[in-house]
N, C-alpha and C positions, 0 to 999 in steps of 0.2 A: 270168570272167577276172578272173584274179586281180590283186589291186592290188599293184604292186612295190613293195618294201621294201628301204629303206636300212640299211645297217649302221647300229648305232646306236656313237656314238663315245661314250666316256666320258673326260671332261677332270676331272682334279681340282684343283681349289682348296680353298683355307683360310682360314678367319677368325680368327686367334688376337690374344688382346689382348696389348700390351704392355703390361708395368707399372713403374712406380717405386712403390716402399716407403721408409719410414722412418718412426721412432719419434722422437715429437720430447717433449723436456720444458719442460715451462714453471713455473717456481717463483716464487710471489708472498710476494715478502721484507715482512714487517708486514702480516700478515690482519688483526690487529684494528685497526689505522691505517687499513685500506680500509673496513672497517665503516661505514655514517653514510654512504657516496660518494653515496648516492642511486639510488631505482631507475630502469633504465635509464642511467643510466649506467655505464661502464667503464674498463676497463684491457684493453691488447694485448699480447699478444707481439712482440717483434723479429718481423722477416718471416723467413720462410724458404723456400727453393725448394726444390722437389719434382715431379718429371716436366716439369720445364721452366714450372713457373708458381708464381707467388709467393703463398705463403698465413699466416695467424697464425693467433692463439687471442686471442679475447674475450672476458675475462671480466667477470663484474658482480657482483661481492663482494652486492649490495643486490635481485638478481635484477633481470631485466626489468621494462618497463612491461604487460606480459601482467599478465590476471589471472588468480591462480594460483600466481604465481612469488614472491609474499610469504613472504619466513621461508626465501627456496631461495636460493643460489648458483646461477648460470647461469652455462653454458660454452658458446661456439660456436666449431667452424671456418669460418675465412672466406675465401675466394678472394680476391687482392688486385688479380689480374690482367685487365685489363680486356678488354670484347669477346673473352671467351672463353667456351667452353661445355666442361666436363671433367664426367665422370663418377670417382667415386671414393669408394671407402667407406674407413670411418674409425671408430673407437673411441678414444672418450674415458673414461681410469681417473683415478683417485685413486691416490697411495701412499702406502699406510700406514706413520703413522711408526713405530708400534711394532717392527710386520715388514719393515717395507721392503721390502715387496711391491707390485703393481700391484693396485687391484682396479677390475675394469668395473663402470661403474655403469648404463651404457644397455644394455639387454638381451643385443644382438649387435651384430657389424659390418653398417654400414649403408652399405647403397648407395644415392651420394645423384646427379642433378644439380646441378651449380654453373654457371648461368647469368646474363644479365643481369637478370634478376626473382628469382632466387633465388641470391647472393653466399654465403650462409652457412647452416649446418645445424649442430645442436645440443642442448641440454637447458636449458631453462626451468627444470626443477628437477635441478638437477646434485647439489645436496649441499644435505642441509635444514639450517641451523645453529643445530642443537641441542647442547648442551656433551658429549652421546654422541657426535656424530659428531664435534664438533671437536677433540677428544680423541682420537679415531682417528688422524686424518689431518694434525694441526695437529704441530709439532715446532719448537722454537723460533720461533715466531711465523713459521712459512711453511707454505707448502701448495705441496705438485707434484701440479700435473695431466700428464698424459702423453696424449699422441695418437698412434695408428696409422693411417699414412694412407697409403693403396694407391690411386694415379693410375693411372686404365684409357688407353690409349690403343689403339683399336684399328686395325688395321692388315690390308691385306687383301695376303694372298700368294697369288699366280695362277701354275700351273705352265703354259706353253703347249707345246701338242706340237714335237715334233721337226717340225725343218727337213727339207723333201725337197731343199733345194738343190744338195746332194753327187751325189744320183741322179740330176739334172739335169744337171750337170757333166760328169759320167763318160756321160751319152746324148747329149752334145754331142760329147764327144772321138769315142765310137766311129763314128755319124754324120757326122760331117765336115762333116756341110752346116748351115747356118744355119735354127733353127726357134725357134720359140715357144714358150718353156718353162713351164711352172706350179710355182709356188713356194707354200708351204703360207702365206705371208705374205704374198703377193699375184703378182705375174706381173712376168717381165724378159723382156727382145728382146735378140735378137743377130740383127746384123744383119754 
């Protein structure tokens, strides 16, 4: 005896990321005056809002306290909004003062999760503090840091199958007798 087979119903649904994108420029005026601030000490940009979250750029003129950052400028993107978990991709760039063009110093766009345990991501070795590097990126003792930020909010769009309510109402009008009618979204009863 063959097993009864019911038809397979395919219901399309889709998960598409909703994103908010922006490029933020942080201008460090008085670059030479900030040298010597101390390892682990930072300046930060004004807060900016992208994707419904508050962010800032943290700039460490003498590097972080971590091993390997001495002799470098460190830069980080920080989520300021409390109690949030955010997926975002970003690039950190310097503007070349001679050409006026952005130069990406991190190898590629990086997707990261900003949560309660990791509120910031970036580079401890963002720019080597050498005469050659500084001459490329400094103009009038100013350093321009750009951050391309894309905040990802996942949303679920579900497409429901069509209701058969109109068929049931037509059946009711034809039969003219109260019956129990089935709707694809539940039952309703006529009395």
